[in-house]
ZAFISE-529895 format. One record per residue (C-alpha): x, y, z; residue number from 1. Coordinates in steps of 0.25 Angstrom, whole numbers. Example, Ala and Ser with C-alpha at 12.3 -4.5 7.8 and 13.67 -1.06 7.14 Angstrom:
2
(lumba (49 -18 31) 1)
(lumba (55 -4 29) 2)
! end
This chain:
475
(lumba (0 0 0) 1)
(lumba (12 9 3) 2)
(lumba (15 9 -12) 3)
(lumba (2 14 -16) 4)
(lumba (-4 28 -15) 5)
(lumba (-15 23 -6) 6)
(lumba (-9 28 8) 7)
(lumba (-7 42 2) 8)
(lumba (-21 43 -3) 9)
(lumba (-27 38 10) 10)
(lumba (-18 49 17) 11)
(lumba (-23 59 7) 12)
(lumba (-38 55 9) 13)
(lumba (-37 56 24) 14)
(lumba (-31 70 23) 15)
(lumba (-42 74 14) 16)
(lumba (-53 68 23) 17)
(lumba (-46 75 35) 18)
(lumba (-46 89 28) 19)
(lumba (-61 87 24) 20)
(lumba (-66 84 38) 21)
(lumba (-58 95 44) 22)
(lumba (-62 105 34) 23)
(lumba (-76 101 34) 24)
(lumba (-77 102 49) 25)
(lumba (-70 116 49) 26)
(lumba (-79 121 38) 27)
(lumba (-91 121 47) 28)
(lumba (-82 128 58) 29)
(lumba (-78 139 48) 30)
(lumba (-91 141 40) 31)
(lumba (-91 156 43) 32)
(lumba (-77 158 40) 33)
(lumba (-76 159 24) 34)
(lumba (-61 159 23) 35)
(lumba (-59 147 32) 36)
(lumba (-71 140 26) 37)
(lumba (-64 141 12) 38)
(lumba (-51 137 17) 39)
(lumba (-58 124 22) 40)
(lumba (-65 122 9) 41)
(lumba (-52 124 2) 42)
(lumba (-45 113 11) 43)
(lumba (-55 104 6) 44)
(lumba (-53 107 -8) 45)
(lumba (-38 106 -6) 46)
(lumba (-40 92 0) 47)
(lumba (-47 88 -13) 48)
(lumba (-36 94 -22) 49)
(lumba (-34 80 -28) 50)
(lumba (-49 77 -30) 51)
(lumba (-55 87 -40) 52)
(lumba (-70 86 -38) 53)
(lumba (-69 88 -23) 54)
(lumba (-59 99 -24) 55)
(lumba (-69 106 -34) 56)
(lumba (-80 104 -25) 57)
(lumba (-73 112 -14) 58)
(lumba (-68 123 -23) 59)
(lumba (-82 125 -28) 60)
(lumba (-87 125 -13) 61)
(lumba (-76 136 -11) 62)
(lumba (-81 144 -23) 63)
(lumba (-95 144 -18) 64)
(lumba (-90 149 -4) 65)
(lumba (-82 160 -10) 66)
(lumba (-94 165 -19) 67)
(lumba (-102 165 -6) 68)
(lumba (-91 174 1) 69)
(lumba (-90 183 -11) 70)
(lumba (-75 178 -14) 71)
(lumba (-77 177 -29) 72)
(lumba (-62 176 -33) 73)
(lumba (-60 164 -24) 74)
(lumba (-73 158 -29) 75)
(lumba (-67 160 -43) 76)
(lumba (-54 153 -39) 77)
(lumba (-61 141 -34) 78)
(lumba (-68 139 -47) 79)
(lumba (-55 141 -55) 80)
(lumba (-49 130 -46) 81)
(lumba (-60 121 -49) 82)
(lumba (-59 124 -64) 83)
(lumba (-44 121 -63) 84)
(lumba (-46 108 -56) 85)
(lumba (-55 103 -67) 86)
(lumba (-46 108 -78) 87)
(lumba (-34 100 -71) 88)
(lumba (-43 88 -71) 89)
(lumba (-46 89 -86) 90)
(lumba (-31 91 -88) 91)
(lumba (-27 79 -81) 92)
(lumba (-37 71 -87) 93)
(lumba (-34 76 -101) 94)
(lumba (-48 77 -104) 95)
(lumba (-48 91 -110) 96)
(lumba (-39 96 -121) 97)
(lumba (-45 110 -118) 98)
(lumba (-39 111 -104) 99)
(lumba (-24 106 -106) 100)
(lumba (-18 113 -94) 101)
(lumba (-27 110 -82) 102)
(lumba (-26 119 -71) 103)
(lumba (-14 126 -77) 104)
(lumba (-24 134 -85) 105)
(lumba (-29 141 -72) 106)
(lumba (-15 146 -67) 107)
(lumba (-18 160 -73) 108)
(lumba (-31 160 -65) 109)
(lumba (-25 156 -52) 110)
(lumba (-11 151 -47) 111)
(lumba (-18 143 -36) 112)
(lumba (-23 133 -47) 113)
(lumba (-12 123 -45) 114)
(lumba (-20 118 -33) 115)
(lumba (-29 111 -43) 116)
(lumba (-17 102 -48) 117)
(lumba (-18 93 -35) 118)
(lumba (-28 84 -42) 119)
(lumba (-24 70 -42) 120)
(lumba (-26 61 -54) 121)
(lumba (-27 48 -47) 122)
(lumba (-38 51 -38) 123)
(lumba (-43 65 -39) 124)
(lumba (-47 64 -53) 125)
(lumba (-56 51 -52) 126)
(lumba (-71 53 -53) 127)
(lumba (-70 67 -58) 128)
(lumba (-76 70 -71) 129)
(lumba (-72 84 -75) 130)
(lumba (-74 88 -90) 131)
(lumba (-71 100 -99) 132)
(lumba (-85 104 -97) 133)
(lumba (-83 105 -82) 134)
(lumba (-71 113 -83) 135)
(lumba (-77 123 -92) 136)
(lumba (-89 125 -82) 137)
(lumba (-79 127 -71) 138)
(lumba (-71 137 -80) 139)
(lumba (-84 145 -83) 140)
(lumba (-87 146 -68) 141)
(lumba (-73 151 -66) 142)
(lumba (-76 162 -76) 143)
(lumba (-88 167 -69) 144)
(lumba (-81 166 -55) 145)
(lumba (-69 174 -60) 146)
(lumba (-79 185 -66) 147)
(lumba (-86 186 -53) 148)
(lumba (-73 187 -45) 149)
(lumba (-69 199 -55) 150)
(lumba (-56 191 -59) 151)
(lumba (-59 194 -74) 152)
(lumba (-44 192 -78) 153)
(lumba (-45 177 -75) 154)
(lumba (-58 174 -83) 155)
(lumba (-49 174 -96) 156)
(lumba (-41 162 -91) 157)
(lumba (-53 154 -88) 158)
(lumba (-59 158 -101) 159)
(lumba (-47 153 -109) 160)
(lumba (-50 139 -103) 161)
(lumba (-65 139 -107) 162)
(lumba (-64 145 -121) 163)
(lumba (-57 132 -128) 164)
(lumba (-68 123 -123) 165)
(lumba (-79 133 -128) 166)
(lumba (-72 134 -141) 167)
(lumba (-71 118 -142) 168)
(lumba (-86 117 -139) 169)
(lumba (-90 128 -149) 170)
(lumba (-97 135 -137) 171)
(lumba (-97 149 -143) 172)
(lumba (-108 154 -134) 173)
(lumba (-99 151 -122) 174)
(lumba (-87 156 -129) 175)
(lumba (-94 169 -131) 176)
(lumba (-99 171 -117) 177)
(lumba (-85 167 -112) 178)
(lumba (-78 178 -121) 179)
(lumba (-89 188 -117) 180)
(lumba (-85 185 -102) 181)
(lumba (-70 187 -106) 182)
(lumba (-74 200 -113) 183)
(lumba (-81 205 -100) 184)
(lumba (-69 200 -91) 185)
(lumba (-59 208 -99) 186)
(lumba (-68 220 -98) 187)
(lumba (-69 218 -83) 188)
(lumba (-54 217 -82) 189)
(lumba (-53 231 -90) 190)
(lumba (-64 237 -81) 191)
(lumba (-57 233 -68) 192)
(lumba (-44 237 -72) 193)
(lumba (-50 250 -76) 194)
(lumba (-57 253 -63) 195)
(lumba (-48 246 -54) 196)
(lumba (-60 242 -46) 197)
(lumba (-59 227 -45) 198)
(lumba (-55 222 -31) 199)
(lumba (-51 208 -31) 200)
(lumba (-48 207 -17) 201)
(lumba (-41 212 -4) 202)
(lumba (-31 204 4) 203)
(lumba (-28 202 18) 204)
(lumba (-18 194 27) 205)
(lumba (-26 187 38) 206)
(lumba (-18 181 49) 207)
(lumba (-25 172 60) 208)
(lumba (-19 171 74) 209)
(lumba (-24 163 86) 210)
(lumba (-22 148 87) 211)
(lumba (-34 147 97) 212)
(lumba (-43 152 86) 213)
(lumba (-38 150 72) 214)
(lumba (-31 136 75) 215)
(lumba (-24 132 63) 216)
(lumba (-26 145 56) 217)
(lumba (-18 152 67) 218)
(lumba (-7 160 62) 219)
(lumba (-11 159 47) 220)
(lumba (-11 170 38) 221)
(lumba (-20 172 26) 222)
(lumba (-22 182 14) 223)
(lumba (-37 184 13) 224)
(lumba (-43 189 0) 225)
(lumba (-55 198 3) 226)
(lumba (-65 204 -7) 227)
(lumba (-63 217 -14) 228)
(lumba (-58 228 -5) 229)
(lumba (-60 222 8) 230)
(lumba (-54 230 19) 231)
(lumba (-45 226 31) 232)
(lumba (-56 230 41) 233)
(lumba (-66 221 33) 234)
(lumba (-59 208 33) 235)
(lumba (-54 211 47) 236)
(lumba (-69 212 52) 237)
(lumba (-73 200 44) 238)
(lumba (-62 191 50) 239)
(lumba (-65 197 64) 240)
(lumba (-80 193 62) 241)
(lumba (-77 180 56) 242)
(lumba (-67 175 67) 243)
(lumba (-75 183 78) 244)
(lumba (-86 173 75) 245)
(lumba (-77 161 76) 246)
(lumba (-69 165 88) 247)
(lumba (-77 176 95) 248)
(lumba (-76 191 91) 249)
(lumba (-68 194 104) 250)
(lumba (-58 184 100) 251)
(lumba (-54 189 87) 252)
(lumba (-44 200 84) 253)
(lumba (-40 207 71) 254)
(lumba (-25 211 69) 255)
(lumba (-25 222 58) 256)
(lumba (-11 226 58) 257)
(lumba (-1 219 49) 258)
(lumba (10 217 59) 259)
(lumba (15 202 61) 260)
(lumba (8 195 72) 261)
(lumba (15 187 82) 262)
(lumba (5 177 87) 263)
(lumba (12 176 101) 264)
(lumba (7 191 103) 265)
(lumba (-7 187 101) 266)
(lumba (-18 184 112) 267)
(lumba (-22 169 110) 268)
(lumba (-36 173 115) 269)
(lumba (-39 180 101) 270)
(lumba (-39 176 87) 271)
(lumba (-31 186 79) 272)
(lumba (-33 190 64) 273)
(lumba (-23 199 57) 274)
(lumba (-28 205 44) 275)
(lumba (-19 213 35) 276)
(lumba (-22 219 21) 277)
(lumba (-13 213 11) 278)
(lumba (-10 217 -4) 279)
(lumba (-5 208 -15) 280)
(lumba (10 208 -16) 281)
(lumba (18 208 -29) 282)
(lumba (33 209 -30) 283)
(lumba (38 221 -38) 284)
(lumba (42 212 -50) 285)
(lumba (28 206 -50) 286)
(lumba (20 219 -49) 287)
(lumba (21 223 -64) 288)
(lumba (15 210 -68) 289)
(lumba (3 213 -59) 290)
(lumba (-3 224 -68) 291)
(lumba (-18 223 -65) 292)
(lumba (-25 223 -52) 293)
(lumba (-30 209 -55) 294)
(lumba (-16 204 -57) 295)
(lumba (-12 210 -43) 296)
(lumba (-23 202 -36) 297)
(lumba (-23 188 -43) 298)
(lumba (-14 176 -41) 299)
(lumba (-8 183 -29) 300)
(lumba (-2 177 -16) 301)
(lumba (7 188 -10) 302)
(lumba (2 199 -2) 303)
(lumba (8 211 6) 304)
(lumba (5 219 18) 305)
(lumba (14 230 25) 306)
(lumba (16 233 39) 307)
(lumba (21 247 43) 308)
(lumba (31 249 54) 309)
(lumba (42 257 60) 310)
(lumba (55 253 67) 311)
(lumba (50 261 79) 312)
(lumba (39 252 80) 313)
(lumba (28 261 75) 314)
(lumba (19 256 64) 315)
(lumba (20 270 56) 316)
(lumba (31 280 56) 317)
(lumba (37 291 47) 318)
(lumba (42 287 33) 319)
(lumba (56 286 38) 320)
(lumba (52 275 48) 321)
(lumba (41 268 41) 322)
(lumba (44 253 38) 323)
(lumba (34 242 33) 324)
(lumba (34 227 33) 325)
(lumba (29 221 20) 326)
(lumba (23 207 21) 327)
(lumba (21 199 9) 328)
(lumba (12 187 11) 329)
(lumba (11 175 2) 330)
(lumba (-1 166 1) 331)
(lumba (-3 151 -2) 332)
(lumba (-11 154 -14) 333)
(lumba (-14 166 -24) 334)
(lumba (-26 174 -23) 335)
(lumba (-37 173 -27) 336)
(lumba (-38 159 -22) 337)
(lumba (-49 148 -19) 338)
(lumba (-49 154 -5) 339)
(lumba (-49 169 -1) 340)
(lumba (-38 167 10) 341)
(lumba (-25 161 7) 342)
(lumba (-14 158 18) 343)
(lumba (-1 166 18) 344)
(lumba (11 157 16) 345)
(lumba (22 167 16) 346)
(lumba (26 181 21) 347)
(lumba (37 189 17) 348)
(lumba (40 203 24) 349)
(lumba (49 214 20) 350)
(lumba (52 226 29) 351)
(lumba (52 240 22) 352)
(lumba (61 251 28) 353)
(lumba (56 265 27) 354)
(lumba (62 268 14) 355)
(lumba (56 255 8) 356)
(lumba (43 260 13) 357)
(lumba (45 273 6) 358)
(lumba (49 266 -7) 359)
(lumba (37 256 -6) 360)
(lumba (27 268 -3) 361)
(lumba (32 276 -15) 362)
(lumba (31 264 -24) 363)
(lumba (17 262 -20) 364)
(lumba (13 276 -22) 365)
(lumba (19 277 -36) 366)
(lumba (13 264 -40) 367)
(lumba (-1 268 -35) 368)
(lumba (0 282 -43) 369)
(lumba (5 275 -55) 370)
(lumba (-6 265 -55) 371)
(lumba (-17 276 -53) 372)
(lumba (-11 283 -65) 373)
(lumba (-11 271 -74) 374)
(lumba (-25 268 -72) 375)
(lumba (-34 268 -85) 376)
(lumba (-44 277 -77) 377)
(lumba (-37 285 -66) 378)
(lumba (-44 286 -53) 379)
(lumba (-43 301 -50) 380)
(lumba (-46 300 -36) 381)
(lumba (-36 289 -33) 382)
(lumba (-25 296 -41) 383)
(lumba (-27 309 -33) 384)
(lumba (-27 302 -20) 385)
(lumba (-14 296 -23) 386)
(lumba (-8 308 -29) 387)
(lumba (-12 316 -17) 388)
(lumba (-4 306 -8) 389)
(lumba (8 305 -17) 390)
(lumba (11 320 -19) 391)
(lumba (8 324 -5) 392)
(lumba (20 331 1) 393)
(lumba (17 329 16) 394)
(lumba (29 328 25) 395)
(lumba (26 315 32) 396)
(lumba (19 307 22) 397)
(lumba (18 304 7) 398)
(lumba (29 302 -3) 399)
(lumba (37 314 1) 400)
(lumba (39 308 15) 401)
(lumba (46 297 9) 402)
(lumba (55 306 0) 403)
(lumba (59 315 12) 404)
(lumba (61 302 21) 405)
(lumba (70 294 12) 406)
(lumba (75 303 0) 407)
(lumba (80 315 7) 408)
(lumba (95 316 7) 409)
(lumba (96 315 22) 410)
(lumba (89 301 22) 411)
(lumba (94 294 10) 412)
(lumba (105 286 16) 413)
(lumba (96 280 26) 414)
(lumba (88 273 16) 415)
(lumba (99 268 6) 416)
(lumba (101 273 -8) 417)
(lumba (94 262 -15) 418)
(lumba (81 264 -8) 419)
(lumba (82 279 -10) 420)
(lumba (85 277 -25) 421)
(lumba (72 268 -25) 422)
(lumba (64 278 -18) 423)
(lumba (68 290 -27) 424)
(lumba (65 282 -39) 425)
(lumba (51 279 -33) 426)
(lumba (49 294 -30) 427)
(lumba (52 297 -45) 428)
(lumba (42 287 -50) 429)
(lumba (32 293 -39) 430)
(lumba (34 307 -44) 431)
(lumba (31 302 -58) 432)
(lumba (19 295 -54) 433)
(lumba (13 307 -47) 434)
(lumba (16 316 -59) 435)
(lumba (8 306 -68) 436)
(lumba (-3 306 -58) 437)
(lumba (-4 321 -57) 438)
(lumba (-5 322 -72) 439)
(lumba (-16 312 -73) 440)
(lumba (-23 319 -61) 441)
(lumba (-23 332 -69) 442)
(lumba (-29 325 -81) 443)
(lumba (-41 319 -73) 444)
(lumba (-44 329 -62) 445)
(lumba (-57 337 -63) 446)
(lumba (-57 353 -63) 447)
(lumba (-60 354 -48) 448)
(lumba (-47 346 -45) 449)
(lumba (-37 355 -52) 450)
(lumba (-33 362 -39) 451)
(lumba (-31 348 -32) 452)
(lumba (-23 343 -43) 453)
(lumba (-14 356 -43) 454)
(lumba (-12 353 -28) 455)
(lumba (-7 339 -31) 456)
(lumba (2 344 -42) 457)
(lumba (8 354 -32) 458)
(lumba (11 343 -21) 459)
(lumba (17 335 -32) 460)
(lumba (26 346 -36) 461)
(lumba (30 348 -22) 462)
(lumba (33 333 -20) 463)
(lumba (42 333 -33) 464)
(lumba (50 345 -28) 465)
(lumba (52 340 -14) 466)
(lumba (56 326 -19) 467)
(lumba (65 332 -30) 468)
(lumba (72 340 -18) 469)
(lumba (73 328 -10) 470)
(lumba (80 319 -20) 471)
(lumba (87 330 -27) 472)
(lumba (81 327 -41) 473)
(lumba (69 332 -49) 474)
(lumba (59 322 -49) 475)
! end
């Protein structure tokens, strides 16, 4: 018997039965906790990774739960995974010349699709009767789900898989409808790029502390994807209410600062939830490739948040002493995923000295202004708000505070010549961006704003003069 696969299969079956029993029992316990419930359903789907029909059942169940909760991107991803699972089955059975690449065809839609490769041909594919027709039906569901999720850019990848089948069958009416859907999808893409009003989610780091309350979840960190423009107070209140119902409101405390938590400093009588707003993170070499807002929030698994501090121990100080700690988190899967929360599996921290903070801040201001100016339809109110902050010549705040603190002759040696050169280069680009923004503002303002615009121009002129005096060159 040792030479056969039987003992291994028994062990695998025993493990699956244990997972099913534990998850089923916990699902009743956590029925009011949407994230935990989906995690448990996913653990069941994962336990059936080698059995297509059972995995499909649980992915469908997860999609229904996501739709009920209004998490449309996650529902769409569940349907995409189901379609990929069927495509992989057909690929391995070689029963369809129209789907020669299996799940590989779905990698442009989601990098998480490799999960569907766990299907086992010896056991998992027995008693399953997927056909080309079944796959097309699932792909049609994907198109509808991606449309509802406003992820129009992905519809084209799904359509490319359906079109050859329709063409082979001479289903011209369906082809016509699908091309019409594609036409509308591309129009929608242009519309949302033009308006900038599509919000595909907001992200938060959520850390759980308290062994007596969270048990095996104690100390775990997740990134949560919340709908649209969810605020920090909104998710904090939701989690406070959710865990308050579980553990009693008096036993739950929310930590809203982003400092590293030492569990030893916490009172064991309370359940602590730390909530921090995070943004998608890209290395500088990656950033130019992410041209659209969609590309900046699809297939992402790294997130960043920053914690201000000073060496004196205060959180905030003058620009000469203001430091910040940049934390970059890596999640186990990319977003969007079949779940709306994904565990953090890596964290990297970078300490920024005051001159680094200045460089970082000036880069961000320049990039924001450049982005506003390059929009197809310039948002005049946003442009003016940004300009007002940029050309301010206040003593203790704004761009000139950085110039006085780090570029003045008496301060240069403290920060290092390389950093100073970088900061000077950024200031030159910043001045150029302000000049372009002022020209655009002059073209789009109404008559009653002429005086306001002249004030901005005057402030800009003062800024350029002072900056030129500080760095001893005309900028």
